[in-house]
C-alpha positions as CSV (number, residue, x, y, z in Angstrom):
1,M,-13.3,-6.1,-32.2
2,F,-10.7,-3.7,-33.7
3,C,-10.7,-1.6,-30.5
4,L,-10.3,-4.7,-28.3
5,E,-7.3,-5.9,-30.4
6,L,-5.6,-2.5,-30.0
7,L,-6.2,-2.7,-26.2
8,D,-4.7,-6.2,-26.2
9,N,-1.6,-4.8,-28.0
10,R,-1.4,-2.0,-25.4
11,R,-1.4,-4.6,-22.6
12,S,1.3,-6.5,-24.3
13,G,3.6,-3.6,-24.2
14,Y,3.1,-2.1,-27.7
15,S,2.4,1.6,-28.0
16,L,-0.8,2.7,-29.7
17,R,1.1,3.6,-32.8
18,Q,2.9,0.2,-32.9
19,G,-0.3,-1.7,-32.2
20,S,-2.1,0.2,-35.0
21,R,0.6,-0.7,-37.5
22,R,0.2,-4.4,-36.7
23,H,-3.4,-4.2,-38.0
24,L,-2.8,-1.6,-40.8
25,D,0.5,-2.8,-42.3
26,D,-0.6,-1.6,-45.8
27,I,-1.1,2.0,-44.7
28,S,1.6,4.1,-43.2
29,I,0.3,5.9,-40.2
30,A,2.8,8.7,-40.6
31,G,2.3,9.0,-44.3
32,G,-1.2,7.9,-44.7
33,P,-4.1,10.2,-45.6
34,D,-4.4,13.3,-43.4
35,W,-7.6,14.7,-42.0
36,I,-8.2,16.9,-45.0
37,H,-7.8,14.2,-47.6
38,L,-9.6,11.5,-45.7
39,W,-12.8,12.1,-47.6
40,D,-11.0,11.7,-50.9
41,Y,-9.4,8.5,-49.7
42,F,-12.9,7.2,-48.7
43,Q,-14.3,8.0,-52.1
44,S,-11.4,6.4,-54.0
45,T,-11.4,3.2,-52.0
46,N,-15.2,3.1,-51.3
47,N,-14.3,1.3,-48.0
48,C,-16.2,2.9,-45.1
49,R,-14.9,0.4,-42.6
50,R,-11.3,1.0,-43.6
51,A,-11.7,4.8,-43.4
52,T,-13.3,4.4,-39.9
53,Q,-10.4,2.4,-38.7
54,I,-8.0,5.0,-40.0
55,I,-9.8,7.7,-38.1
56,L,-9.7,5.7,-34.9
57,V,-6.0,4.9,-35.4
58,K,-5.2,8.6,-35.9
59,C,-7.1,9.5,-32.7
60,L,-5.2,6.8,-30.7
61,C,-1.9,7.9,-32.1
62,A,-2.6,11.5,-31.1
63,I,-3.3,10.3,-27.6
64,D,-0.1,8.3,-27.6
65,D,1.8,11.4,-28.7
66,I,0.2,13.4,-25.9
67,Q,1.3,10.8,-23.3
68,I,4.9,11.1,-24.6
69,Y,5.1,14.8,-24.3
70,F,2.9,15.1,-21.2
71,P,3.5,11.8,-19.2
72,M,1.0,10.8,-16.6
73,S,1.6,8.8,-13.5
74,A,1.6,5.0,-13.8
75,A,-1.5,4.8,-11.7
76,K,-3.5,6.7,-14.3
77,T,-2.0,5.2,-17.5
78,E,-1.8,1.5,-16.6
79,F,-4.8,-0.7,-16.5
80,S,-5.8,-0.9,-12.9
81,E,-6.9,-4.0,-11.1
82,S,-9.1,-3.9,-8.0
83,V,-7.6,-5.4,-4.9
84,A,-9.8,-6.7,-2.1
85,P,-8.9,-5.4,1.4
86,S,-6.9,-7.8,3.5
87,P,-8.7,-9.3,6.5
88,E,-6.2,-7.5,8.8
89,S,-7.3,-4.1,7.6
90,A,-11.0,-4.8,7.9
91,A,-12.8,-3.2,10.8
92,P,-13.9,-5.8,13.5
93,A,-17.5,-6.7,13.7
94,W,-17.6,-6.4,17.5
95,Q,-18.0,-3.1,19.3
96,I,-16.0,-4.0,22.4
97,E,-13.6,-6.9,23.3
98,L,-14.1,-8.0,26.9
99,L,-11.2,-9.7,28.6
100,Y,-12.3,-12.0,31.5
101,D,-10.9,-14.6,33.8
102,G,-12.5,-17.9,32.8
103,E,-11.4,-19.6,36.0
104,C,-13.4,-17.1,38.2
105,P,-16.9,-18.5,38.8
106,L,-18.5,-15.1,39.4
107,C,-16.8,-13.7,36.3
108,V,-18.0,-16.6,34.2
109,R,-21.6,-16.1,35.6
110,E,-21.5,-12.4,34.5
111,V,-20.1,-13.3,31.1
112,N,-22.8,-16.0,30.5
113,F,-25.4,-13.3,31.3
114,L,-23.9,-10.9,28.8
115,K,-23.6,-13.6,26.1
116,K,-27.3,-14.2,26.5
117,R,-28.0,-10.5,26.1
118,D,-25.8,-10.4,23.0
119,A,-27.9,-13.2,21.5
120,G,-25.3,-14.1,18.9
121,R,-25.1,-10.7,17.4
122,G,-21.4,-10.5,18.0
123,L,-21.5,-7.0,19.5
124,V,-19.2,-8.1,22.3
125,S,-16.1,-10.3,21.8
126,F,-15.4,-12.4,24.8
127,V,-11.7,-13.3,25.4
128,D,-10.8,-15.8,28.1
129,I,-7.4,-14.7,29.5
130,A,-7.1,-18.0,31.5
131,E,-6.5,-20.0,28.4
132,D,-2.9,-21.0,27.9
133,G,-2.9,-19.7,24.3
134,Y,-3.9,-16.2,25.3
135,N,-1.7,-13.7,23.3
136,P,-1.4,-10.2,24.8
137,E,-0.2,-8.8,21.5
138,A,-3.5,-9.7,19.9
139,H,-5.5,-8.0,22.6
140,G,-4.2,-4.5,23.1
141,G,-0.9,-5.6,24.7
142,I,-2.6,-6.4,28.0
143,D,-0.6,-9.2,29.6
144,Y,-2.1,-11.9,31.8
145,E,-1.0,-10.3,35.1
146,T,-2.5,-6.9,34.2
147,A,-5.8,-8.4,33.1
148,M,-6.0,-10.5,36.3
149,G,-5.6,-7.4,38.4
150,R,-8.3,-5.3,36.8
151,I,-10.9,-6.0,34.2
152,H,-10.0,-4.6,30.7
153,A,-11.6,-4.2,27.4
154,I,-10.5,-3.1,23.9
155,L,-12.5,-0.8,21.5
156,P,-12.4,-1.2,17.7
157,D,-10.0,1.7,17.3
158,G,-7.5,0.0,19.7
159,T,-8.3,2.1,22.8
160,T,-8.2,0.2,26.1
161,V,-10.5,0.8,29.0
162,K,-10.6,-0.7,32.4
163,N,-12.5,-0.9,35.7
164,V,-16.2,0.2,35.9
165,E,-16.0,1.8,32.4
166,V,-15.7,-1.7,30.9
167,F,-19.1,-2.6,32.4
168,R,-20.7,0.7,31.5
169,R,-19.7,0.5,27.9
170,T,-20.6,-3.2,27.6
171,Y,-24.0,-2.7,29.1
172,E,-24.6,0.3,26.9
173,I,-23.8,-1.7,23.7
174,L,-26.1,-4.5,24.8
175,G,-29.0,-2.0,25.4
176,M,-28.8,-1.9,29.2
177,G,-26.9,1.3,29.7
178,W,-29.3,2.4,32.5
179,V,-27.6,-0.1,34.9
180,Y,-24.3,1.8,35.0
181,A,-25.6,5.3,33.9
182,V,-25.0,6.9,37.3
183,T,-21.3,6.0,37.1
184,K,-20.9,8.7,34.4
185,L,-21.2,11.3,37.2
186,P,-17.6,12.1,38.3
187,V,-18.3,11.6,42.0
188,L,-20.3,8.4,41.7
189,G,-17.9,7.1,39.1
190,A,-15.0,7.5,41.4
191,I,-16.9,5.7,44.2
192,A,-17.8,2.9,41.9
193,N,-14.2,2.4,40.8
194,W,-13.1,2.4,44.4
195,L,-15.6,-0.3,45.4
196,Y,-14.7,-2.3,42.3
197,G,-11.0,-2.0,43.3
198,I,-11.7,-3.6,46.7
199,W,-13.6,-6.4,45.0
200,A,-10.8,-7.0,42.4
201,D,-8.1,-7.1,45.2
202,W,-10.1,-9.7,47.2
203,R,-11.9,-11.7,44.5
204,L,-9.3,-14.5,44.4
205,M,-9.6,-15.2,48.1
206,L,-13.4,-14.8,48.1
207,T,-13.7,-17.4,45.4
208,G,-11.3,-19.8,47.1
209,R,-8.4,-19.5,44.8
210,P,-4.6,-19.0,45.5
211,D,-3.1,-15.5,45.4
212,L,-2.1,-14.0,42.0
213,A,1.7,-14.8,42.4
214,T,0.9,-18.5,42.9
215,I,-1.5,-18.6,40.0
216,M,1.0,-17.0,37.7
217,S,3.8,-19.4,38.8
218,D,1.6,-22.4,38.2
219,R,0.5,-21.0,34.9
220,T,4.1,-20.4,33.7
221,Q,5.2,-23.9,34.7
222,R,2.3,-25.5,33.0
223,I,2.8,-23.6,29.7
224,E,6.5,-24.4,29.7
225,C,5.8,-28.0,30.4
226,E,3.3,-28.2,27.5
227,S,5.4,-26.2,25.0
228,Q,8.7,-27.8,25.7
229,G,7.5,-31.3,26.4
230,R,9.0,-31.5,29.9
231,C,5.9,-32.9,31.6
232,Q,6.6,-36.1,33.5
233,P,3.8,-38.6,34.2
234,N,3.1,-39.1,37.8
235,S,4.7,-42.3,39.1
236,K,2.5,-44.7,41.1
């Protein structure tokens, strides 16, 4: 209890010497019994507890004097408090973040297949860029137009990948790496990217959708209409 009281005094801003005097007002720390005569003091008072307290006080005062002449950094002398890491600094649970076009029927079919393979493990984070609330800053700085032109993904360290490498990495994470294993070969990888580029350029037309310029114009007008409240009901 005596030690805890001294620590409480220390937390309150008292030095160890000041805190000790608060508990031993009848004994001068500076003029009290020294180490040599401490045994004589114990014999004269026959108070073992009091003598033990004096020994502890003298040791603490010696530590206090050392801190005065040899100051330590605040991080070492102050009572530290553990601080939990912020959610922002924590590493993500997923191993790859896949950006996909939620209005592309073939893309959605592929994503649904991958979600089944993920089986709720959260290894892959699926982000629908077609949603009006899509924020490029939260997803590697990849804007809507760029993501619509070619498939992109973000790794936990912030690295972005695109084209066939996205599929290769995703399939590897989900235990199906053999499907795109051959694309690791430089020649076959280049051919695969070339074929994918043709598909990416024609996918809107092949799936019966307008060109990218029209899609972006309609998207911009819709977002402005919803955010600024300028939508007008259709008159009958």
